[in-house]
N, C-alpha and C positions, 0 to 999 in steps of 0.2 A: 502493498500501500504506499502510497505517495507522502500519503500524510502519518505515519514514521517517521522514529530516524532514521531507521536501514533505508526506505523507501526515497528520501528521501535525497540520500548520498549515494545510490540507485545510479550511475553514466557520470557519473559528474565528475569534473575535473577542476581538485583543488590545489592552492600554488602556498605551500606552505615554508615559512621558516624558521630556522632554529632544527630543525631538522637532525638535525645533529647532536642535537643534545639531546640533556637526559629525557622531559617531557614529550621534544619533541618522535624519540625514534618510537614511546606509546604509540603515542598518536598516530602514526605510519603502521605500526603494528595491525593497529585496534581498526582503524578503518578500515584495513586491506584483507580482514580477521571476518571481521563483524559485517562487509556492504562490498555491496559490487561496482566500486567504486571504480569509473572507467580509468582514470592518469592522474599520478599524483607530482608538481611542482615541487621540486626540494632546492631552495637556493644553496650550495655547500660552496666554499671557498677556500684557495689552500692554505696549508698549516704547519708548521716546522718545516718545508722542506718535501709534503708528501705535495704533488698535486690530487687535483680534483676525483682521478680518477682509481688514484693511488687510497684516497680517504675514503670512496665510496664504498673499493674492494671492504677496505677492512668494516667501513659501519656495518654491510652484508653478514662480517662474517659471526657480530655482535650476537652472544643468547637469546637475549629478546624476542630475532626472528625464526628460533629454532622449531617451536610449533608451530608457526602461520608456515613454514619451509615442508613442514611434513602433510602437510593437507594441500597445502598449496605449492605443486616445486616450486612453479612462474610464477610465485605472486610479486616477487620486489622485481620485475621487467614490468608494471605497471612505475612501475618509478622511475623519474624523471630528474637526472638534477642538472640546476641551475646555477652560472657560472655566476659567483655574487661577491658580496660581503658589505657588510651596516655597515662599515667606518669611513667606506670610501660614500664623494660628493655625489656620488648619484651611484648608488647603492654596487656599482660594481658592474653589472650586468649589460652586455651589449647590446644594438641596437636589432639586431635581432633577437633575442631574446623575445626582447620586453615587447616584440608584436606578435610571437609565438603568445605567452600570458594574453598579453591583451583582446586577441583575438577569439582563446578557449577561457580560462579560467570564470569559474561560478562561484570558486568558495576560498578564499587566504584564511586564514591563520598562522598573523605573526605572532611569534613565539623568541624571533632572535635579539640576546640582551648577551651585556655581560652584567654580571653576577654579584662581583668582587664588588665589596662595598668597600675596599678604600684604593678603587680604580682611577687615579686622577680625571679630573673634572675633565679636562677639554675630550681623553677616550671616552667617559661615560656618557657628557652629551652624545658624540655625534654616533653610536651606535642602539641607544636606550630615545634616542629623544628626537635626534634630528633624521635616522632610520625611519621616524613614526612618520616624521610630514614626506618619507621621500616615495614613502610603503604608501602612503592618502591617497596622492599625486599617480602612481599608477594604477593603484585602485579605481581614480579617476576613468582613466582608457581603455580600462574593461568590460567590457560591450554585453557581454552575460551575465555578469556581478551581480550575482543572486542575496552575497551573505558576506562581514568582516570582520575577522575575531583579531582584536588586537588581545594577546596577552598581558597583566601587568601583575603586579604583586597585592597579596591583600595588606601591604606594608608601605604601598605607596605613598597617605596620608598618614604616616607614622607618628608625625607632630602631637598625634592627640591617638587617646586608650580605646576610642571606644568606639567606631568608625562603621559611617551604614555606606547603600552603597548608591551614593551622589561623587558629582564631584565638588574636589574642595578647592576652585580658586587661589579663595582669600589667602591661604598658607602660604603662597606663593611670597616674593617678597615680589618681584617681578613675573607678568606676565610668560610663556612657552615664546612666544613672537619677538618678542627687545631682546631675551637671552641670547637665544640659536643671529641673530641679530647681529649682535655685543659677540660673536663666539665667531664670528664672521669677520671681522674688523682688527683685533686685537691679535698678536701671536699662540700661540696654546703656555707658557710661562706668563703672560699675566693672564690669565683667563683661571690656569686654575688657582696664581695669584691671588684672582678674587671671588677664591670659593669662599671665603667664609661669610661673607656676608652676601653672595646670593643664593648657598642653602640655608642661611640662616638656622631654623631650630629644628632643620630635615638633619634624623644623626650621620649618613652615611651622603656620597655620592650616588650611592646605586635608588635609591629612594627619591630621591629629591630629584633624580633625571626621569626618572621610571611618574611618578608626581607630573611633571612637566613634561612627560610625553602623554598623559594622560590630558593635558590643558590643547597640545597637541589636536586632538583627535570632537576637546569639545568645541575650539571654534577653525575649525577647516574642516572638516569628518561631512560639512554639508548636507548632500542630500542621499549619504551612499550608505548603505544596507548594516549599516556600522554595531557594537555592542562590545563590551570589553568584560572583559574575563582577570577576578581576582583573587590566584590564588594564592593558600598559605605559604607555612613553609613545608616542600615537596620531599616526600621522603620513601624507603623503596616501596617496589609493590607490596598487593595483601591478597589478591588473588588468581588474578593474568596478565600474564597468560603466561610468567612462572612468578612462583612466589618468595618475593623472595628476592627479585633483582632490584642489582645495585651496578649502578659502572660510573659513581662517586665519589666524595669522602664530603661532600655538602650536609653542614645542621648538626646533629645529635648519631646517624652515621658514621660523623668522622671522630663524632667522642669515643664513638663505641667501640672505633677501628682499635685508634687508642690507649683504652683502657685494657681489649682484647689481647693485645699488643706486650702487657706490661713496661708502654713507656709513658702515658698520662695518667695519672699519680696523685694532682691536684689541679683542680679547676676552682674557677669563682663564679656564684651564682645567688639569684636570691632562693632560697628555697623553698618560699611561700607564692612564687609567681608562676601564674597558667602560661603553658606553650596551646598554642593550635597549629597543627599537623596533617594532613594529610597524605593517602598513600596514592603514588602517583599516577597508577590505572586508576586509581579515583579521578582524578584532577584530569586524564585522559578523557574517559567520560562527561562531564561537565564541560566542559572544550567544548569536545562530540555536538554535545544535547546546546549548548549556549548559539550553535553558526547554524542549525536544523531549526529553532522555534525562531531566532532574530529572522529567516527569509520567509517564514510563516507569518511572523507579524506585519512582516514588508510587503506582505499582497494584502492583506488587511488594510492597512492603513499607512502610509508613507510615516516611520518613526522620527525621522531624523529631518519632522522640518523644523524650523527654528524654536516653536514654542516648546518643543517633550527633544532632547538631550538624549541623546543613547543610552541604551541600558545598561544594567555596571550588571555583573553577575558577584558573589563575594564567596569562595568554600573554604569555611575552616572547621575546627571540629564539632561546631557547637556547642551543645551542652558536653558536647565528653573528649575537653579540655584534656593536659598532660602536663606534671610536674616534671624536670627534667630531672628530678632528684629522682621518678621513680625511673623514668627511662635510665638511669644508670643500676639501680636497685633491681633491673630487667637484667642491664645486663652483669651484673655482678652474679643474681643466683644461678645466667647462665654460664657461667667461665669455666667450673666443674663437667657442663653436660659437652660444652661445644667448646672445647679450648684450641685455639691453634699453633699447629707444627712449632711456629715460627717467631711466634713470643720467644718476648730478649728478659725477662725477668715474671716474674711472678704477677700476676694482676694484682693491681686495688687503686682506691682512691677516698681522696679526703674534699669534702668543701673549703673553703676558706670565702668568704664573703665578703671581706675584707677588702677593698683594693688600694690600701693601705699594704695591710701584711702581707697579702699576695705575691707580691715580688720577694720579700722575702724569704717564705716558704718558700715558694717554687725554685730559684737559689739553692738552698740546698736537700732535695729531694729533688726535684731536676736539672739542673748547670752543675750541678755537684760532682752527682754520677755518672753526667754527660761528658763530664772532661773525663774520668776514668775510661769509662770506656770506649772516646775515641783514640786513647793516649793506645790499649788495645786491640785497638785497629787500629795504630799507625806501624805500634812495634808488628803484628803478625801482618803484613804490608800491604793491608785493604787501603778502600778510603775512607773517612773519617765522616758519621754525618750524623751522628745527636741531636750534637751542635748545633746544626743549622736544623735540625725538624724541629728543636725544642725551641726558636727564635720565627719561626711559621705556628704553631701551637702558642706562644705568650701570645701576634701576636691576634690571631683567632678569639683568644680570651675578649682581649681588647676590643676590636670591635662588634663584638655579638656581645658584650655589655651590655650594648640598654636596651634590647632583644631578653637576653638572659634574668634580664633585672627588672621587667616589669611584664607584665599581663595587658593584654588587650584583648579586645571583645567587636569582633567584627559580626555584622547583622547583615542577616542571611533571607529576605524576606523572597526576593527573585528569586536564589536559587533554587532556595523553598516550594513556591510554586511554580517551576521549571518544574523541577521533582514529577510533582502532582500532576503536569499536562502528560507526561511519558507511561505509556499505558503498562499493563501491570509485567506483559513479557518482556517488554522495554525493559521495564525498572530491573530487570536482572538481568539481564546482558548486559547495559549500559549502567553499573550499580554505582552510586555514590552517596550508602545509605551512612552517613559519620556515627550514627545515632547506635546504632547495632554494633560497632567494629567491639572486641575484647583488643582492646590494648598488650596485653601479659600474650596473651597467645599473638599476636600480630611480631610483638616486639621477640619471640623463638624464632616464628621462622623471616625474621627482619634479618638475624644477629647469626642463622647457618645460612641465608642467603650473601652476607658478609664475609664470610668466609670460603663459600664456593665461587662467587661471582668475584670479591676482589682481590683479597684474599688467593685466588686460585688454586685453593689445596681441593681438593676432589672428598665427596661426599660418601666414604666410604668407611666400614668398621680398622678397618688397616690405617687409615690414614689418623680415627675417634682415635681410635689403639694408642698409635706413639704421642700422641697430640696428651692425653691424661698423662701418660707416664712421663712425659719432661713437666708436664705441669705439678705434676708431683714427685718432682724432684726439683722444679723452681722451686717448689713451699717450702718443703726442706731449708731449702737456703736462705729465703727468708723470712725462714718463723727463727733460722739459728742465728740470722746479722741481726735482726731484735731486738734478740735475748742475748748477744753482746754488747751493743748497742744499753739496754738494759743493765745490762750490767756497769757496764762502765757509768752510768749514768748518776747507779746508786751509788757504787764507790764515794765520783767528787762528793756525794752529794754528804754521803757517811763524813769523806774529808774534811768535805769543809765548816761541819756541823763540830767535827771534831776540833776543828778550826779558832775558830771561831764562839766557843762555846764552853771552853776549860771551866 
């Protein structure tokens, strides 16, 4: 039926940016597996000495496509790369490819972005904001366009702690048009120097430039059939196509990765703060449903008239929020059952909420042991790596502190209404019911997924047994060292007491 999601995508031509990213891969896989989509164009750029063909070859070999290829061995032939780069002034798309996109594309999902919190302003502005304007301009050339989805973030307006599904232009120090015009007039260095004044109360360049991108949509979308999708922190798959699949170290999975290796031992966060997280397969389902309902609503009434701004769909945990402390507790409870063969020390972790005290504790627990470990690596003829890793860990803890110390509430009325519009059959196929998600079961699966897809350790009895033997040896070493330090501390206390209280 044309009125359902699968019917909508049947024989459609889709243009997706960010298709090589975490969410983009899952959207493409789900489109190919659940619908008879005709063709998917995805923008791909050269990267680190790899040309587009090399990147696409690696991309196609990702485990995320295994289930799809078992049932449809030629499914990826419907995916066609378009050479492009969101950081380029013209998106790096050739005139020939622009003509193809303009004549064929019916659905656009713009998901390309840089998600680094510490990205220099000129880089984040080019990729997250200017590219949004350029994509809108390209979309206006598309003769068959029925839906355009802009993938934003639930934290695009994180100056506030309760965020509704609406635009917040008043939070910007100046509008997107002025900021983009300014970026054309000054050098990258000067623009970066202006960051504090331009960014204002936004916690980082990522959230700031995503807020600017939303302002671009508000000001320049015109009559395009546009909607905005705002997911919160995106985490490993919950159900499909693989349970616990993950391809990056962003968010809480990076923390669990560090704990599992015995590298991350001290963190800093507000234990009472609640966090909103969504599995990537759920986020992909919402994205596909958003494009469907945008096209459906456009048929009824021109939704992007002057008086009606584009609709926004926020997607978070709803009432099923989770504390970071719970994530850590789950991770620690799984260490005996799902250990890593490559761990360097027995996993343990503790929280130092004080930003003043944290650097001192991190020096004692991370930096000093890190120097000893790197020294041993040098003596054995290997390249030292732990101190460099700790610098990255500490930087990430600092840049994410704003989010780990605060609770954000995202209104989801539009998204909840969207789910109500989906048939009972398709609610199973395109599931995104966060209220029924069991976090303990989820993190057990996600931890195992991290072991298989990030650490690349096989999910076999032999591998688990080997890891448990290593865990037992490191556990003995850990508690032996703790006993030695406790003895030394006790002896020093006894000696000082005897010295001063004779």
